[in-house]
GUROMAR-185399 format. One line per 2 residues: number of its first residue (from 1); for each residue x, y, z of C-alpha. Coordinates in nm, 2 decimals. Example, Ala and Ser with C-alpha at 12.3 -4.5 7.8 and 13.67 -1.06 7.14 Angstrom:
2
1	1.23:-0.45:0.78 ~ 1.37:-0.11:0.71 .
! end
This chain:
463
1	-9.65:7.43:-0.31 ~ -9.33:7.52:-0.49 .
3	-9.50:7.69:-0.79 ~ -9.76:7.95:-0.70 .
5	-10.09:7.92:-0.89 ~ -10.21:8.21:-1.09 .
7	-10.57:8.29:-1.01 ~ -10.62:8.65:-1.11 .
9	-10.74:8.59:-1.47 ~ -11.07:8.49:-1.62 .
11	-11.09:8.30:-1.95 ~ -11.38:8.50:-2.09 .
13	-11.61:8.80:-2.02 ~ -11.95:8.75:-1.87 .
15	-12.25:8.98:-1.81 ~ -12.09:9.13:-1.50 .
17	-11.75:9.21:-1.66 ~ -11.66:9.57:-1.63 .
19	-11.48:9.75:-1.92 ~ -11.14:9.90:-1.83 .
21	-11.02:10.18:-2.06 ~ -10.65:10.26:-2.04 .
23	-10.58:10.60:-2.18 ~ -10.27:10.83:-2.21 .
25	-10.27:11.20:-2.13 ~ -10.23:11.27:-2.50 .
27	-10.55:11.08:-2.60 ~ -10.76:11.15:-2.29 .
29	-10.93:11.47:-2.41 ~ -11.03:11.32:-2.75 .
31	-11.15:10.99:-2.59 ~ -11.35:11.19:-2.33 .
33	-11.55:11.36:-2.60 ~ -11.68:11.01:-2.70 .
35	-11.85:10.97:-2.36 ~ -12.20:11.07:-2.26 .
37	-12.24:11.41:-2.10 ~ -12.31:11.25:-1.77 .
39	-11.99:11.04:-1.78 ~ -11.79:11.35:-1.88 .
41	-11.93:11.54:-1.59 ~ -11.85:11.26:-1.35 .
43	-11.48:11.24:-1.46 ~ -11.46:11.62:-1.41 .
45	-11.63:11.60:-1.07 ~ -11.38:11.33:-0.94 .
47	-11.09:11.54:-1.09 ~ -10.96:11.25:-1.29 .
49	-10.64:11.30:-1.48 ~ -10.47:11.04:-1.71 .
51	-10.15:11.05:-1.51 ~ -9.97:10.72:-1.45 .
53	-10.17:10.47:-1.25 ~ -10.47:10.70:-1.18 .
55	-10.80:10.52:-1.17 ~ -11.16:10.65:-1.19 .
57	-11.48:10.44:-1.16 ~ -11.78:10.55:-1.37 .
59	-12.11:10.45:-1.21 ~ -12.41:10.31:-1.39 .
61	-12.77:10.41:-1.34 ~ -12.81:10.17:-1.04 .
63	-12.49:10.30:-0.88 ~ -12.28:9.99:-0.96 .
65	-11.95:10.03:-1.14 ~ -12.02:10.05:-1.51 .
67	-11.67:10.13:-1.64 ~ -11.32:10.19:-1.51 .
69	-11.06:10.43:-1.65 ~ -10.68:10.39:-1.60 .
71	-10.44:10.67:-1.67 ~ -10.12:10.58:-1.87 .
73	-9.94:10.91:-1.84 ~ -9.71:11.02:-2.12 .
75	-9.57:10.68:-2.21 ~ -9.67:10.31:-2.16 .
77	-9.55:10.17:-1.82 ~ -9.66:9.82:-1.74 .
79	-9.68:9.90:-1.37 ~ -9.98:10.13:-1.42 .
81	-10.18:9.81:-1.46 ~ -10.04:9.68:-1.14 .
83	-10.15:10.01:-0.97 ~ -10.50:9.94:-1.11 .
85	-10.52:9.61:-0.91 ~ -10.48:9.79:-0.58 .
87	-10.73:10.06:-0.68 ~ -11.01:9.87:-0.84 .
89	-11.28:9.70:-0.63 ~ -11.32:9.33:-0.66 .
91	-11.48:9.22:-0.98 ~ -11.40:9.11:-1.33 .
93	-11.25:9.35:-1.58 ~ -11.17:9.35:-1.95 .
95	-10.93:9.58:-2.13 ~ -11.14:9.77:-2.38 .
97	-10.91:9.90:-2.64 ~ -10.66:9.72:-2.87 .
99	-10.31:9.78:-2.73 ~ -10.01:9.64:-2.91 .
101	-9.94:9.28:-2.83 ~ -9.62:9.35:-2.64 .
103	-9.80:9.61:-2.42 ~ -10.08:9.37:-2.35 .
105	-9.83:9.10:-2.24 ~ -9.67:9.35:-2.01 .
107	-10.01:9.47:-1.88 ~ -10.12:9.11:-1.80 .
109	-9.79:9.03:-1.63 ~ -9.81:9.35:-1.42 .
111	-10.16:9.25:-1.32 ~ -10.04:8.90:-1.23 .
113	-9.74:9.03:-1.02 ~ -9.97:9.27:-0.84 .
115	-10.18:8.97:-0.73 ~ -9.88:8.80:-0.55 .
117	-9.91:8.74:-0.18 ~ -9.68:8.56:0.06 .
119	-9.91:8.36:0.27 ~ -9.71:8.09:0.44 .
121	-9.77:8.23:0.79 ~ -10.05:8.48:0.75 .
123	-10.34:8.41:0.51 ~ -10.49:8.69:0.31 .
125	-10.84:8.61:0.17 ~ -10.91:8.96:0.05 .
127	-11.06:8.92:-0.30 ~ -10.87:9.08:-0.58 .
129	-10.99:9.21:-0.91 ~ -10.96:8.96:-1.20 .
131	-10.87:9.04:-1.56 ~ -11.02:8.87:-1.86 .
133	-10.73:8.73:-2.06 ~ -10.68:8.96:-2.36 .
135	-10.73:8.76:-2.68 ~ -10.37:8.81:-2.82 .
137	-10.18:8.77:-2.49 ~ -9.92:8.50:-2.47 .
139	-10.07:8.33:-2.17 ~ -9.79:8.08:-2.13 .
141	-9.53:8.35:-2.12 ~ -9.72:8.55:-1.86 .
143	-9.77:8.24:-1.64 ~ -9.41:8.14:-1.68 .
145	-9.27:8.48:-1.56 ~ -9.52:8.51:-1.28 .
147	-9.44:8.16:-1.15 ~ -9.07:8.22:-1.16 .
149	-9.10:8.56:-0.99 ~ -9.33:8.42:-0.72 .
151	-9.09:8.12:-0.67 ~ -8.80:8.36:-0.60 .
153	-9.01:8.59:-0.38 ~ -9.14:8.30:-0.18 .
155	-8.79:8.16:-0.12 ~ -8.64:8.49:-0.02 .
157	-8.94:8.58:0.21 ~ -8.91:8.25:0.40 .
159	-8.73:8.30:0.73 ~ -8.40:8.13:0.77 .
161	-8.54:7.91:1.05 ~ -8.75:7.74:0.78 .
163	-8.51:7.77:0.49 ~ -8.17:7.65:0.56 .
165	-7.93:7.48:0.32 ~ -8.12:7.15:0.34 .
167	-8.46:7.31:0.28 ~ -8.32:7.51:-0.01 .
169	-8.19:7.18:-0.16 ~ -8.54:7.04:-0.12 .
171	-8.68:7.33:-0.33 ~ -8.43:7.26:-0.60 .
173	-8.52:6.89:-0.60 ~ -8.89:6.98:-0.63 .
175	-8.81:7.21:-0.92 ~ -8.61:6.94:-1.09 .
177	-8.90:6.70:-1.05 ~ -9.14:6.94:-1.22 .
179	-8.92:6.96:-1.52 ~ -8.78:6.61:-1.53 .
181	-8.43:6.74:-1.45 ~ -8.18:6.58:-1.22 .
183	-8.07:6.72:-0.89 ~ -7.77:6.61:-0.68 .
185	-7.60:6.73:-0.36 ~ -7.26:6.72:-0.20 .
187	-7.31:6.77:0.17 ~ -7.09:6.84:0.47 .
189	-6.74:6.69:0.50 ~ -6.79:6.53:0.15 .
191	-6.73:6.88:0.02 ~ -6.37:6.85:0.14 .
193	-6.34:6.50:0.00 ~ -6.47:6.62:-0.34 .
195	-6.25:6.93:-0.34 ~ -6.49:7.22:-0.25 .
197	-6.29:7.35:0.05 ~ -6.41:7.71:0.04 .
199	-6.78:7.62:0.06 ~ -6.70:7.39:0.35 .
201	-6.49:7.65:0.53 ~ -6.77:7.91:0.53 .
203	-7.05:7.67:0.62 ~ -6.88:7.44:0.88 .
205	-6.95:7.68:1.17 ~ -7.32:7.60:1.15 .
207	-7.49:7.28:1.26 ~ -7.69:7.30:0.94 .
209	-7.45:7.12:0.70 ~ -7.32:7.32:0.40 .
211	-7.37:7.18:0.05 ~ -7.33:7.22:-0.32 .
213	-7.66:7.17:-0.50 ~ -7.66:7.09:-0.87 .
215	-7.94:7.07:-1.12 ~ -7.90:6.95:-1.48 .
217	-8.15:6.96:-1.77 ~ -8.16:6.95:-2.14 .
219	-8.00:6.80:-2.44 ~ -7.63:6.72:-2.37 .
221	-7.54:6.83:-2.72 ~ -7.70:7.18:-2.68 .
223	-7.51:7.49:-2.59 ~ -7.41:7.49:-2.22 .
225	-7.56:7.76:-2.01 ~ -7.45:7.75:-1.65 .
227	-7.61:7.94:-1.36 ~ -7.45:7.99:-1.02 .
229	-7.64:8.14:-0.73 ~ -7.52:8.25:-0.39 .
231	-7.71:8.05:-0.14 ~ -7.62:8.20:0.20 .
233	-7.94:8.11:0.38 ~ -7.86:8.33:0.67 .
235	-7.56:8.56:0.73 ~ -7.47:8.66:1.08 .
237	-7.15:8.80:0.95 ~ -6.96:8.52:1.11 .
239	-6.71:8.61:1.37 ~ -6.69:8.96:1.22 .
241	-7.05:8.97:1.34 ~ -7.30:9.21:1.18 .
243	-7.49:9.47:1.38 ~ -7.86:9.39:1.47 .
245	-7.98:9.62:1.19 ~ -7.74:9.47:0.94 .
247	-7.85:9.12:1.03 ~ -8.23:9.20:1.01 .
249	-8.27:9.12:0.64 ~ -8.01:8.85:0.61 .
251	-8.26:8.58:0.53 ~ -8.25:8.74:0.19 .
253	-7.88:8.65:0.14 ~ -7.98:8.36:-0.07 .
255	-8.14:8.60:-0.32 ~ -7.89:8.50:-0.58 .
257	-7.98:8.14:-0.55 ~ -8.35:8.24:-0.57 .
259	-8.28:8.43:-0.89 ~ -8.10:8.15:-1.07 .
261	-8.38:7.91:-0.98 ~ -8.64:8.15:-1.11 .
263	-8.44:8.18:-1.43 ~ -8.40:7.80:-1.45 .
265	-8.77:7.76:-1.42 ~ -8.83:7.99:-1.71 .
267	-8.56:7.82:-1.93 ~ -8.70:7.48:-1.87 .
269	-9.07:7.58:-1.89 ~ -9.00:7.75:-2.23 .
271	-8.80:7.45:-2.35 ~ -8.50:7.66:-2.46 .
273	-8.24:7.47:-2.66 ~ -7.97:7.47:-2.40 .
275	-7.79:7.23:-2.18 ~ -7.87:7.39:-1.84 .
277	-7.66:7.35:-1.53 ~ -7.74:7.52:-1.20 .
279	-7.50:7.53:-0.91 ~ -7.60:7.66:-0.57 .
281	-7.34:7.66:-0.29 ~ -7.57:7.67:0.01 .
283	-7.44:7.76:0.36 ~ -7.53:7.94:0.68 .
285	-7.27:8.18:0.79 ~ -7.27:8.13:1.17 .
287	-7.09:8.22:1.48 ~ -6.95:7.92:1.67 .
289	-6.63:7.75:1.78 ~ -6.61:7.58:1.44 .
291	-6.66:7.90:1.24 ~ -6.38:8.02:1.01 .
293	-6.19:8.32:1.15 ~ -6.06:8.65:1.03 .
295	-5.70:8.59:0.93 ~ -5.75:8.23:0.83 .
297	-5.63:8.12:0.49 ~ -5.87:7.91:0.29 .
299	-5.78:7.70:-0.01 ~ -6.02:7.71:-0.30 .
301	-6.10:7.45:-0.56 ~ -5.89:7.63:-0.82 .
303	-5.59:7.60:-0.59 ~ -5.57:7.97:-0.50 .
305	-5.54:8.05:-0.14 ~ -5.76:8.33:0.01 .
307	-5.68:8.52:0.32 ~ -6.00:8.60:0.51 .
309	-5.99:8.97:0.57 ~ -6.35:8.96:0.69 .
311	-6.58:8.67:0.75 ~ -6.88:8.88:0.64 .
313	-6.75:8.87:0.28 ~ -6.84:8.50:0.27 .
315	-7.05:8.50:-0.05 ~ -6.76:8.55:-0.28 .
317	-6.57:8.27:-0.10 ~ -6.83:8.01:-0.16 .
319	-6.89:8.13:-0.52 ~ -6.52:8.07:-0.59 .
321	-6.55:7.70:-0.58 ~ -6.88:7.69:-0.77 .
323	-6.74:7.92:-1.05 ~ -6.43:7.70:-1.08 .
325	-6.64:7.39:-1.12 ~ -6.87:7.57:-1.37 .
327	-6.58:7.67:-1.59 ~ -6.43:7.32:-1.60 .
329	-6.71:7.22:-1.84 ~ -6.64:7.52:-2.07 .
331	-7.00:7.66:-2.08 ~ -7.12:7.87:-2.37 .
333	-7.24:8.12:-2.11 ~ -7.19:8.15:-1.74 .
335	-7.42:8.37:-1.52 ~ -7.38:8.41:-1.15 .
337	-7.62:8.61:-0.92 ~ -7.55:8.72:-0.57 .
339	-7.66:8.96:-0.30 ~ -7.30:9.04:-0.28 .
341	-7.22:9.39:-0.18 ~ -7.37:9.69:0.00 .
343	-7.14:9.90:-0.23 ~ -7.35:9.82:-0.53 .
345	-7.65:9.95:-0.34 ~ -7.46:10.27:-0.25 .
347	-7.38:10.31:-0.62 ~ -7.71:10.22:-0.78 .
349	-7.97:10.21:-0.50 ~ -8.18:9.91:-0.41 .
351	-8.39:9.88:-0.72 ~ -8.12:9.86:-0.99 .
353	-7.89:9.56:-1.00 ~ -7.53:9.59:-1.11 .
355	-7.42:9.39:-1.41 ~ -7.05:9.30:-1.47 .
357	-6.95:9.11:-1.77 ~ -6.65:8.98:-1.96 .
359	-6.86:8.98:-2.28 ~ -6.97:9.30:-2.44 .
361	-7.23:9.14:-2.67 ~ -7.42:8.97:-2.39 .
363	-7.39:9.27:-2.17 ~ -7.52:9.51:-2.43 .
365	-7.81:9.27:-2.52 ~ -7.92:9.23:-2.16 .
367	-7.90:9.61:-2.09 ~ -8.11:9.68:-2.40 .
369	-8.37:9.42:-2.32 ~ -8.38:9.55:-1.96 .
371	-8.52:9.87:-2.11 ~ -8.77:9.70:-2.34 .
373	-8.88:9.46:-2.06 ~ -8.90:9.74:-1.81 .
375	-8.66:9.53:-1.59 ~ -8.34:9.74:-1.60 .
377	-7.98:9.65:-1.50 ~ -7.68:9.88:-1.51 .
379	-7.35:9.77:-1.64 ~ -7.05:9.85:-1.42 .
381	-6.68:9.81:-1.51 ~ -6.44:9.52:-1.44 .
383	-6.17:9.78:-1.38 ~ -5.86:9.56:-1.38 .
385	-5.62:9.80:-1.20 ~ -5.83:9.76:-0.89 .
387	-5.72:9.40:-0.85 ~ -5.42:9.54:-0.66 .
389	-5.66:9.61:-0.37 ~ -5.71:9.24:-0.33 .
391	-5.35:9.15:-0.27 ~ -5.25:8.96:0.04 .
393	-4.91:8.94:0.20 ~ -4.95:8.57:0.29 .
395	-5.19:8.43:0.03 ~ -5.28:8.46:-0.33 .
397	-5.55:8.71:-0.26 ~ -5.77:8.86:0.01 .
399	-6.14:8.83:0.03 ~ -6.18:9.20:0.10 .
401	-6.03:9.51:-0.06 ~ -5.76:9.71:0.11 .
403	-5.96:10.03:0.04 ~ -6.32:10.13:0.12 .
405	-6.41:10.26:-0.23 ~ -6.53:10.06:-0.53 .
407	-6.64:9.76:-0.33 ~ -6.88:9.62:-0.59 .
409	-6.60:9.63:-0.85 ~ -6.34:9.47:-0.63 .
411	-6.59:9.20:-0.53 ~ -6.65:9.13:-0.90 .
413	-6.28:9.12:-0.97 ~ -6.24:8.87:-0.69 .
415	-6.49:8.64:-0.86 ~ -6.31:8.69:-1.19 .
417	-6.01:8.52:-1.05 ~ -6.21:8.20:-1.07 .
419	-6.36:8.24:-1.42 ~ -6.15:8.13:-1.72 .
421	-6.07:8.40:-1.98 ~ -6.25:8.22:-2.26 .
423	-6.58:8.18:-2.07 ~ -6.84:8.45:-2.15 .
425	-6.94:8.56:-1.80 ~ -7.21:8.77:-1.65 .
427	-7.22:8.87:-1.28 ~ -7.53:9.02:-1.12 .
429	-7.49:9.20:-0.78 ~ -7.85:9.24:-0.66 .
431	-8.04:9.36:-0.36 ~ -8.30:9.08:-0.38 .
433	-8.55:9.28:-0.17 ~ -8.80:9.56:-0.22 .
435	-8.74:9.80:0.07 ~ -9.08:9.96:0.01 .
437	-9.40:9.86:-0.18 ~ -9.46:9.98:-0.53 .
439	-9.74:9.87:-0.77 ~ -9.67:9.50:-0.85 .
441	-9.37:9.49:-0.63 ~ -9.46:9.45:-0.27 .
443	-9.21:9.50:0.01 ~ -9.01:9.19:0.06 .
445	-8.82:8.94:-0.15 ~ -8.77:9.04:-0.52 .
447	-8.59:8.92:-0.83 ~ -8.44:9.20:-1.04 .
449	-8.33:9.16:-1.40 ~ -8.50:8.82:-1.45 .
451	-8.71:8.92:-1.75 ~ -8.42:9.10:-1.92 .
453	-8.19:8.80:-1.89 ~ -8.45:8.56:-2.00 .
455	-8.54:8.77:-2.30 ~ -8.17:8.77:-2.41 .
457	-8.15:8.39:-2.36 ~ -8.47:8.34:-2.55 .
459	-8.34:8.54:-2.84 ~ -8.03:8.32:-2.87 .
461	-8.17:7.98:-2.78 ~ -8.54:7.97:-2.88 .
463	-8.64:7.61:-2.91 .
! end
């Protein structure tokens, strides 16, 4: 099933529902005084503190759980509620106190995300604690964000043997059917005939045909929002072959495509007043006699010629054709997402995506909403002088920099060659993967910045 079902909530409390009290360190002592002497002694005995994510279970007279307490530390963090999911025994819980609506929405979403499991190859029937929907929570918004995140996680977690370019296209087709959108493909040698030579050059080395996948939705008269996602379903590095350790996670190299599909689901489900277009260049970067080579010169849809300094810098090459196509329709906003560079991970780590933008207003809004949505991005500069590092002696530009420093910036500057100056443009360089498990964010495929970007779009284009 393309869209995961959300089954960790209950519609209403029953006689077996356990109260869950979330309390900050500041309020803990005062709240504790309201408890019975026995309950106070119990919390002291188990050495409970109201630090972030700490859980204590208060027993009833018969030894069953009568009440649960969750520590919120010094400030509200939605992930404390995700931590509760892994600490609480199975059962049904209801948040006792009246938190602000935005905090309740975040708490419910964290609970939902903590319930996510990837079960395509290994079922997990362990019961999880369920939460009674708080009365004022925006259930539709929580479901929407959970479904989008689960969709992206599922796609990224799926091994490349079961998710090549054709299977990724099937997923886009299914998403289009859910939302009454249209989906089309340009496949194989038709890419050359239709003038997408860079996508074809990267993907022709695989027996799994490269393609450009397109989804369209919404009122044609509405503002045009175009999303472009890097869809490298597996990246061997091509003839500049990766090491075994470097290749290990390369099923995630379509994480940019997963991100824009997740964002598209949220946009369509919320009915934002936009004309949505999604472009996913989908390829497998393989080693074969037909693979493109280091030193080759590839023509792009824009007409610029790119010298291939390294076949492992393939994502920017396929994105060049898609970005050129996107700008031809003069969108109101263009967003691309890609697992593009290790340099961004060196600069910001694996949990903080890099944001590049030609538009200060959009960039500032998204960074601000990243803080309020607890889904941060970090803006990095499009430092124009570094374009000199992409110069080629035999072509218009090289696909790699001539220096080893600033790799995330030079990759973004490469993409900027294919974006028109008048187009407001956002580029997200993301990891697409949780290296370790954290509450609500299990190790494996992940989509970073989704909630922040959707919040900014919702503010501008609410239906």
